[in-house]
PDB file of N, CA, C and O in Angstrom:
ATOM      1  N   UNK A   1      -1.840  -9.671 -15.678  1.00  0.00           N
ATOM      2  CA  UNK A   1      -0.666  -9.969 -14.883  1.00  0.00           C
ATOM      3  C   UNK A   1      -0.581 -11.470 -14.692  1.00  0.00           C
ATOM      4  O   UNK A   1      -1.594 -12.155 -14.553  1.00  0.00           O
ATOM      5  N   UNK A   2       0.645 -11.970 -14.687  1.00  0.00           N
ATOM      6  CA  UNK A   2       0.831 -13.391 -14.439  1.00  0.00           C
ATOM      7  C   UNK A   2       0.312 -13.750 -13.062  1.00  0.00           C
ATOM      8  O   UNK A   2       0.343 -12.941 -12.135  1.00  0.00           O
ATOM      9  N   UNK A   3      -0.162 -14.972 -12.947  1.00  0.00           N
ATOM     10  CA  UNK A   3      -0.658 -15.440 -11.660  1.00  0.00           C
ATOM     11  C   UNK A   3       0.546 -15.801 -10.785  1.00  0.00           C
ATOM     12  O   UNK A   3       1.100 -16.894 -10.904  1.00  0.00           O
ATOM     13  N   UNK A   4       0.942 -14.885  -9.914  1.00  0.00           N
ATOM     14  CA  UNK A   4       2.117 -15.071  -9.064  1.00  0.00           C
ATOM     15  C   UNK A   4       1.722 -15.697  -7.738  1.00  0.00           C
ATOM     16  O   UNK A   4       0.604 -15.520  -7.254  1.00  0.00           O
ATOM     17  N   UNK A   5       2.647 -16.421  -7.170  1.00  0.00           N
ATOM     18  CA  UNK A   5       2.461 -16.919  -5.816  1.00  0.00           C
ATOM     19  C   UNK A   5       2.783 -15.753  -4.877  1.00  0.00           C
ATOM     20  O   UNK A   5       3.950 -15.483  -4.591  1.00  0.00           O
ATOM     21  N   UNK A   6       1.760 -15.075  -4.407  1.00  0.00           N
ATOM     22  CA  UNK A   6       1.928 -13.859  -3.617  1.00  0.00           C
ATOM     23  C   UNK A   6       2.749 -14.107  -2.359  1.00  0.00           C
ATOM     24  O   UNK A   6       3.581 -13.279  -1.987  1.00  0.00           O
ATOM     25  N   UNK A   7       2.524 -15.227  -1.710  1.00  0.00           N
ATOM     26  CA  UNK A   7       3.270 -15.515  -0.483  1.00  0.00           C
ATOM     27  C   UNK A   7       4.765 -15.627  -0.777  1.00  0.00           C
ATOM     28  O   UNK A   7       5.589 -15.124  -0.013  1.00  0.00           O
ATOM     29  N   UNK A   8       5.110 -16.278  -1.872  1.00  0.00           N
ATOM     30  CA  UNK A   8       6.529 -16.424  -2.237  1.00  0.00           C
ATOM     31  C   UNK A   8       7.127 -15.069  -2.608  1.00  0.00           C
ATOM     32  O   UNK A   8       8.262 -14.769  -2.238  1.00  0.00           O
ATOM     33  N   UNK A   9       6.375 -14.256  -3.333  1.00  0.00           N
ATOM     34  CA  UNK A   9       6.868 -12.931  -3.706  1.00  0.00           C
ATOM     35  C   UNK A   9       7.054 -12.057  -2.463  1.00  0.00           C
ATOM     36  O   UNK A   9       8.014 -11.291  -2.386  1.00  0.00           O
ATOM     37  N   UNK A  10       6.147 -12.165  -1.497  1.00  0.00           N
ATOM     38  CA  UNK A  10       6.278 -11.412  -0.243  1.00  0.00           C
ATOM     39  C   UNK A  10       7.523 -11.858   0.514  1.00  0.00           C
ATOM     40  O   UNK A  10       8.241 -11.032   1.078  1.00  0.00           O
ATOM     41  N   UNK A  11       7.775 -13.155   0.526  1.00  0.00           N
ATOM     42  CA  UNK A  11       8.989 -13.665   1.202  1.00  0.00           C
ATOM     43  C   UNK A  11      10.253 -13.100   0.558  1.00  0.00           C
ATOM     44  O   UNK A  11      11.212 -12.753   1.247  1.00  0.00           O
ATOM     45  N   UNK A  12      10.241 -13.014  -0.763  1.00  0.00           N
ATOM     46  CA  UNK A  12      11.403 -12.453  -1.463  1.00  0.00           C
ATOM     47  C   UNK A  12      11.624 -10.999  -1.071  1.00  0.00           C
ATOM     48  O   UNK A  12      12.758 -10.572  -0.852  1.00  0.00           O
ATOM     49  N   UNK A  13      10.526 -10.237  -0.982  1.00  0.00           N
ATOM     50  CA  UNK A  13      10.646  -8.838  -0.555  1.00  0.00           C
ATOM     51  C   UNK A  13      11.223  -8.757   0.854  1.00  0.00           C
ATOM     52  O   UNK A  13      12.118  -7.956   1.124  1.00  0.00           O
ATOM     53  N   UNK A  14      10.707  -9.587   1.741  1.00  0.00           N
ATOM     54  CA  UNK A  14      11.170  -9.592   3.137  1.00  0.00           C
ATOM     55  C   UNK A  14      12.644  -9.966   3.208  1.00  0.00           C
ATOM     56  O   UNK A  14      13.404  -9.346   3.952  1.00  0.00           O
ATOM     57  N   UNK A  15      13.050 -10.960   2.452  1.00  0.00           N
ATOM     58  CA  UNK A  15      14.442 -11.397   2.476  1.00  0.00           C
ATOM     59  C   UNK A  15      15.411 -10.320   1.997  1.00  0.00           C
ATOM     60  O   UNK A  15      16.576 -10.316   2.394  1.00  0.00           O
ATOM     61  N   UNK A  16      14.943  -9.411   1.152  1.00  0.00           N
ATOM     62  CA  UNK A  16      15.808  -8.347   0.630  1.00  0.00           C
ATOM     63  C   UNK A  16      15.942  -7.171   1.604  1.00  0.00           C
ATOM     64  O   UNK A  16      16.841  -6.342   1.459  1.00  0.00           O
ATOM     65  N   UNK A  17      15.049  -7.102   2.593  1.00  0.00           N
ATOM     66  CA  UNK A  17      15.091  -5.988   3.546  1.00  0.00           C
ATOM     67  C   UNK A  17      16.234  -6.159   4.541  1.00  0.00           C
ATOM     68  O   UNK A  17      16.579  -7.285   4.899  1.00  0.00           O
ATOM     69  N   UNK A  18      16.828  -5.043   4.993  1.00  0.00           N
ATOM     70  CA  UNK A  18      17.846  -5.122   6.039  1.00  0.00           C
ATOM     71  C   UNK A  18      17.238  -5.648   7.344  1.00  0.00           C
ATOM     72  O   UNK A  18      16.025  -5.576   7.543  1.00  0.00           O
ATOM     73  N   UNK A  19      18.072  -6.168   8.214  1.00  0.00           N
ATOM     74  CA  UNK A  19      17.616  -6.757   9.486  1.00  0.00           C
ATOM     75  C   UNK A  19      16.873  -5.763  10.368  1.00  0.00           C
ATOM     76  O   UNK A  19      15.992  -6.157  11.132  1.00  0.00           O
ATOM     77  N   UNK A  20      17.214  -4.479  10.275  1.00  0.00           N
ATOM     78  CA  UNK A  20      16.600  -3.484  11.158  1.00  0.00           C
ATOM     79  C   UNK A  20      15.390  -2.799  10.511  1.00  0.00           C
ATOM     80  O   UNK A  20      15.029  -1.690  10.906  1.00  0.00           O
ATOM     81  N   UNK A  21      14.769  -3.436   9.537  1.00  0.00           N
ATOM     82  CA  UNK A  21      13.625  -2.855   8.836  1.00  0.00           C
ATOM     83  C   UNK A  21      12.402  -2.772   9.736  1.00  0.00           C
ATOM     84  O   UNK A  21      12.248  -3.527  10.695  1.00  0.00           O
ATOM     85  N   UNK A  22      11.542  -1.826   9.389  1.00  0.00           N
ATOM     86  CA  UNK A  22      10.298  -1.632  10.134  1.00  0.00           C
ATOM     87  C   UNK A  22       9.117  -2.131   9.299  1.00  0.00           C
ATOM     88  O   UNK A  22       9.267  -2.472   8.126  1.00  0.00           O
ATOM     89  N   UNK A  23       7.948  -2.166   9.927  1.00  0.00           N
ATOM     90  CA  UNK A  23       6.732  -2.510   9.182  1.00  0.00           C
ATOM     91  C   UNK A  23       6.519  -1.509   8.053  1.00  0.00           C
ATOM     92  O   UNK A  23       6.102  -1.877   6.955  1.00  0.00           O
ATOM     93  N   UNK A  24       6.809  -0.238   8.335  1.00  0.00           N
ATOM     94  CA  UNK A  24       6.659   0.793   7.302  1.00  0.00           C
ATOM     95  C   UNK A  24       7.559   0.520   6.107  1.00  0.00           C
ATOM     96  O   UNK A  24       7.151   0.736   4.966  1.00  0.00           O
ATOM     97  N   UNK A  25       8.780   0.048   6.353  1.00  0.00           N
ATOM     98  CA  UNK A  25       9.691  -0.296   5.260  1.00  0.00           C
ATOM     99  C   UNK A  25       9.097  -1.396   4.386  1.00  0.00           C
ATOM    100  O   UNK A  25       9.145  -1.320   3.158  1.00  0.00           O
ATOM    101  N   UNK A  26       8.540  -2.417   5.029  1.00  0.00           N
ATOM    102  CA  UNK A  26       7.925  -3.518   4.298  1.00  0.00           C
ATOM    103  C   UNK A  26       6.708  -3.040   3.513  1.00  0.00           C
ATOM    104  O   UNK A  26       6.546  -3.389   2.344  1.00  0.00           O
ATOM    105  N   UNK A  27       5.860  -2.249   4.146  1.00  0.00           N
ATOM    106  CA  UNK A  27       4.663  -1.748   3.462  1.00  0.00           C
ATOM    107  C   UNK A  27       5.035  -0.879   2.267  1.00  0.00           C
ATOM    108  O   UNK A  27       4.369  -0.924   1.233  1.00  0.00           O
ATOM    109  N   UNK A  28       6.099  -0.084   2.407  1.00  0.00           N
ATOM    110  CA  UNK A  28       6.561   0.745   1.294  1.00  0.00           C
ATOM    111  C   UNK A  28       7.024  -0.127   0.124  1.00  0.00           C
ATOM    112  O   UNK A  28       6.693   0.150  -1.028  1.00  0.00           O
ATOM    113  N   UNK A  29       7.781  -1.166   0.419  1.00  0.00           N
ATOM    114  CA  UNK A  29       8.253  -2.057  -0.636  1.00  0.00           C
ATOM    115  C   UNK A  29       7.089  -2.741  -1.358  1.00  0.00           C
ATOM    116  O   UNK A  29       7.119  -2.898  -2.578  1.00  0.00           O
ATOM    117  N   UNK A  30       6.085  -3.140  -0.617  1.00  0.00           N
ATOM    118  CA  UNK A  30       4.896  -3.750  -1.225  1.00  0.00           C
ATOM    119  C   UNK A  30       4.186  -2.726  -2.104  1.00  0.00           C
ATOM    120  O   UNK A  30       3.779  -3.042  -3.222  1.00  0.00           O
ATOM    121  N   UNK A  31       4.038  -1.512  -1.607  1.00  0.00           N
ATOM    122  CA  UNK A  31       3.394  -0.443  -2.374  1.00  0.00           C
ATOM    123  C   UNK A  31       4.140  -0.191  -3.682  1.00  0.00           C
ATOM    124  O   UNK A  31       3.528  -0.105  -4.747  1.00  0.00           O
ATOM    125  N   UNK A  32       5.459  -0.073  -3.598  1.00  0.00           N
ATOM    126  CA  UNK A  32       6.263   0.181  -4.795  1.00  0.00           C
ATOM    127  C   UNK A  32       6.092  -0.963  -5.790  1.00  0.00           C
ATOM    128  O   UNK A  32       5.906  -0.728  -6.984  1.00  0.00           O
ATOM    129  N   UNK A  33       6.152  -2.185  -5.306  1.00  0.00           N
ATOM    130  CA  UNK A  33       6.002  -3.359  -6.175  1.00  0.00           C
ATOM    131  C   UNK A  33       4.651  -3.339  -6.883  1.00  0.00           C
ATOM    132  O   UNK A  33       4.581  -3.546  -8.095  1.00  0.00           O
ATOM    133  N   UNK A  34       3.582  -3.091  -6.133  1.00  0.00           N
ATOM    134  CA  UNK A  34       2.243  -3.049  -6.729  1.00  0.00           C
ATOM    135  C   UNK A  34       2.128  -1.924  -7.754  1.00  0.00           C
ATOM    136  O   UNK A  34       1.536  -2.108  -8.818  1.00  0.00           O
ATOM    137  N   UNK A  35       2.685  -0.777  -7.437  1.00  0.00           N
ATOM    138  CA  UNK A  35       2.605   0.375  -8.329  1.00  0.00           C
ATOM    139  C   UNK A  35       3.345   0.115  -9.634  1.00  0.00           C
ATOM    140  O   UNK A  35       2.836   0.426 -10.711  1.00  0.00           O
ATOM    141  N   UNK A  36       4.531  -0.446  -9.544  1.00  0.00           N
ATOM    142  CA  UNK A  36       5.310  -0.756 -10.747  1.00  0.00           C
ATOM    143  C   UNK A  36       4.581  -1.797 -11.593  1.00  0.00           C
ATOM    144  O   UNK A  36       4.480  -1.642 -12.810  1.00  0.00           O
ATOM    145  N   UNK A  37       4.076  -2.845 -10.968  1.00  0.00           N
ATOM    146  CA  UNK A  37       3.356  -3.875 -11.705  1.00  0.00           C
ATOM    147  C   UNK A  37       2.117  -3.304 -12.398  1.00  0.00           C
ATOM    148  O   UNK A  37       1.830  -3.652 -13.544  1.00  0.00           O
ATOM    149  N   UNK A  38       1.390  -2.435 -11.710  1.00  0.00           N
ATOM    150  CA  UNK A  38       0.204  -1.816 -12.309  1.00  0.00           C
ATOM    151  C   UNK A  38       0.594  -0.942 -13.496  1.00  0.00           C
ATOM    152  O   UNK A  38      -0.093  -0.939 -14.518  1.00  0.00           O
ATOM    153  N   UNK A  39       1.682  -0.210 -13.368  1.00  0.00           N
ATOM    154  CA  UNK A  39       2.164   0.622 -14.469  1.00  0.00           C
ATOM    155  C   UNK A  39       2.584  -0.198 -15.668  1.00  0.00           C
ATOM    156  O   UNK A  39       2.296   0.171 -16.807  1.00  0.00           O
ATOM    157  N   UNK A  40       3.257  -1.300 -15.427  1.00  0.00           N
ATOM    158  CA  UNK A  40       3.660  -2.174 -16.526  1.00  0.00           C
ATOM    159  C   UNK A  40       2.454  -2.769 -17.236  1.00  0.00           C
ATOM    160  O   UNK A  40       2.438  -2.882 -18.461  1.00  0.00           O
ATOM    161  N   UNK A  41       1.447  -3.146 -16.461  1.00  0.00           N
ATOM    162  CA  UNK A  41       0.219  -3.692 -17.059  1.00  0.00           C
ATOM    163  C   UNK A  41      -0.492  -2.623 -17.890  1.00  0.00           C
ATOM    164  O   UNK A  41      -0.975  -2.911 -18.985  1.00  0.00           O
ATOM    165  N   UNK A  42      -0.559  -1.399 -17.381  1.00  0.00           N
ATOM    166  CA  UNK A  42      -1.161  -0.310 -18.151  1.00  0.00           C
ATOM    167  C   UNK A  42      -0.400  -0.085 -19.451  1.00  0.00           C
ATOM    168  O   UNK A  42      -1.001   0.113 -20.507  1.00  0.00           O
ATOM    169  N   UNK A  43       0.904  -0.115 -19.367  1.00  0.00           N
ATOM    170  CA  UNK A  43       1.726   0.084 -20.559  1.00  0.00           C
ATOM    171  C   UNK A  43       1.475  -1.014 -21.590  1.00  0.00           C
ATOM    172  O   UNK A  43       1.320  -0.731 -22.778  1.00  0.00           O
ATOM    173  N   UNK A  44       1.436  -2.259 -21.137  1.00  0.00           N
ATOM    174  CA  UNK A  44       1.171  -3.375 -22.050  1.00  0.00           C
ATOM    175  C   UNK A  44      -0.202  -3.253 -22.702  1.00  0.00           C
ATOM    176  O   UNK A  44      -0.386  -3.660 -23.849  1.00  0.00           O
ATOM    177  N   UNK A  45      -1.162  -2.695 -21.972  1.00  0.00           N
ATOM    178  CA  UNK A  45      -2.527  -2.545 -22.476  1.00  0.00           C
ATOM    179  C   UNK A  45      -2.691  -1.240 -23.261  1.00  0.00           C
ATOM    180  O   UNK A  45      -3.801  -0.894 -23.667  1.00  0.00           O
ATOM    181  N   UNK A  46      -1.594  -0.523 -23.473  1.00  0.00           N
ATOM    182  CA  UNK A  46      -1.613   0.775 -24.165  1.00  0.00           C
ATOM    183  C   UNK A  46      -2.525   1.774 -23.471  1.00  0.00           C
ATOM    184  O   UNK A  46      -3.114   2.641 -24.116  1.00  0.00           O
ATOM    185  N   UNK A  47      -2.638   1.651 -22.173  1.00  0.00           N
ATOM    186  CA  UNK A  47      -3.446   2.562 -21.368  1.00  0.00           C
ATOM    187  C   UNK A  47      -2.532   3.664 -20.832  1.00  0.00           C
ATOM    188  O   UNK A  47      -2.291   3.767 -19.629  1.00  0.00           O
ATOM    189  N   UNK A  48      -2.030   4.483 -21.757  1.00  0.00           N
ATOM    190  CA  UNK A  48      -1.064   5.515 -21.404  1.00  0.00           C
ATOM    191  C   UNK A  48      -1.429   6.814 -22.118  1.00  0.00           C
ATOM    192  O   UNK A  48      -2.199   6.811 -23.079  1.00  0.00           O
ATOM    193  N   UNK A  49      -0.864   7.931 -21.636  1.00  0.00           N
ATOM    194  CA  UNK A  49      -1.006   9.201 -22.333  1.00  0.00           C
ATOM    195  C   UNK A  49       0.381   9.802 -22.495  1.00  0.00           C
ATOM    196  O   UNK A  49       1.304   9.472 -21.750  1.00  0.00           O
ATOM    197  N   UNK A  50       0.518  10.678 -23.466  1.00  0.00           N
ATOM    198  CA  UNK A  50       1.821  11.262 -23.770  1.00  0.00           C
ATOM    199  C   UNK A  50       2.204  12.331 -22.750  1.00  0.00           C
ATOM    200  O   UNK A  50       1.357  12.845 -22.019  1.00  0.00           O
ATOM    201  N   UNK A  51       3.481  12.650 -22.715  1.00  0.00           N
ATOM    202  CA  UNK A  51       3.981  13.714 -21.837  1.00  0.00           C
ATOM    203  C   UNK A  51       3.324  15.040 -22.210  1.00  0.00           C
ATOM    204  O   UNK A  51       2.995  15.845 -21.339  1.00  0.00           O
ATOM    205  N   UNK A  52       3.136  15.260 -23.505  1.00  0.00           N
ATOM    206  CA  UNK A  52       2.503  16.502 -23.965  1.00  0.00           C
ATOM    207  C   UNK A  52       1.080  16.613 -23.418  1.00  0.00           C
ATOM    208  O   UNK A  52       0.661  17.697 -23.011  1.00  0.00           O
ATOM    209  N   UNK A  53       0.328  15.502 -23.403  1.00  0.00           N
ATOM    210  CA  UNK A  53      -1.032  15.527 -22.861  1.00  0.00           C
ATOM    211  C   UNK A  53      -1.032  15.829 -21.370  1.00  0.00           C
ATOM    212  O   UNK A  53      -1.879  16.580 -20.887  1.00  0.00           O
ATOM    213  N   UNK A  54      -0.089  15.249 -20.641  1.00  0.00           N
ATOM    214  CA  UNK A  54       0.007  15.499 -19.199  1.00  0.00           C
ATOM    215  C   UNK A  54       0.315  16.970 -18.956  1.00  0.00           C
ATOM    216  O   UNK A  54      -0.312  17.607 -18.109  1.00  0.00           O
ATOM    217  N   UNK A  55       1.273  17.508 -19.693  1.00  0.00           N
ATOM    218  CA  UNK A  55       1.618  18.924 -19.538  1.00  0.00           C
ATOM    219  C   UNK A  55       0.420  19.819 -19.833  1.00  0.00           C
ATOM    220  O   UNK A  55       0.179  20.800 -19.130  1.00  0.00           O
ATOM    221  N   UNK A  56      -0.333  19.471 -20.885  1.00  0.00           N
ATOM    222  CA  UNK A  56      -1.509  20.271 -21.228  1.00  0.00           C
ATOM    223  C   UNK A  56      -2.542  20.226 -20.100  1.00  0.00           C
ATOM    224  O   UNK A  56      -3.098  21.258 -19.723  1.00  0.00           O
ATOM    225  N   UNK A  57      -2.796  19.037 -19.566  1.00  0.00           N
ATOM    226  CA  UNK A  57      -3.777  18.887 -18.482  1.00  0.00           C
ATOM    227  C   UNK A  57      -3.356  19.667 -17.240  1.00  0.00           C
ATOM    228  O   UNK A  57      -4.199  20.204 -16.521  1.00  0.00           O
ATOM    229  N   UNK A  58      -2.046  19.727 -16.993  1.00  0.00           N
ATOM    230  CA  UNK A  58      -1.544  20.418 -15.802  1.00  0.00           C
ATOM    231  C   UNK A  58      -1.239  21.891 -16.059  1.00  0.00           C
ATOM    232  O   UNK A  58      -0.838  22.614 -15.147  1.00  0.00           O
ATOM    233  N   UNK A  59      -1.430  22.332 -17.301  1.00  0.00           N
ATOM    234  CA  UNK A  59      -1.160  23.723 -17.636  1.00  0.00           C
ATOM    235  C   UNK A  59       0.313  24.051 -17.634  1.00  0.00           C
ATOM    236  O   UNK A  59       0.694  25.175 -17.307  1.00  0.00           O
ATOM    237  N   UNK A  60       1.149  23.097 -17.991  1.00  0.00           N
ATOM    238  CA  UNK A  60       2.606  23.273 -17.941  1.00  0.00           C
ATOM    239  C   UNK A  60       3.226  23.325 -19.328  1.00  0.00           C
ATOM    240  O   UNK A  60       4.428  23.095 -19.454  1.00  0.00           O
ATOM    241  N   UNK A  61       2.475  23.613 -20.357  1.00  0.00           N
ATOM    242  CA  UNK A  61       3.045  23.623 -21.698  1.00  0.00           C
ATOM    243  C   UNK A  61       3.981  24.802 -21.858  1.00  0.00           C
ATOM    244  O   UNK A  61       3.704  25.922 -21.430  1.00  0.00           O
ATOM    245  N   UNK A  62       5.113  24.496 -22.501  1.00  0.00           N
ATOM    246  CA  UNK A  62       6.065  25.583 -22.763  1.00  0.00           C
ATOM    247  C   UNK A  62       6.535  25.530 -24.177  1.00  0.00           C
ATOM    248  O   UNK A  62       7.341  26.362 -24.591  1.00  0.00           O
TER     249      UNK A  62
END
């Protein structure tokens, strides 16, 4: 992952929130951001499995 200025990125998240936001709203946005970034990094590293493999592991093959 690129070396981001975390404080600046946090400010951007805060600035996008509505005025009546709660701490939970902010924490959710941070969680979503981290999750998406982690997923993108996994994808770039080819650390992924196919939909068919997921279905097989979950017993959902049809």
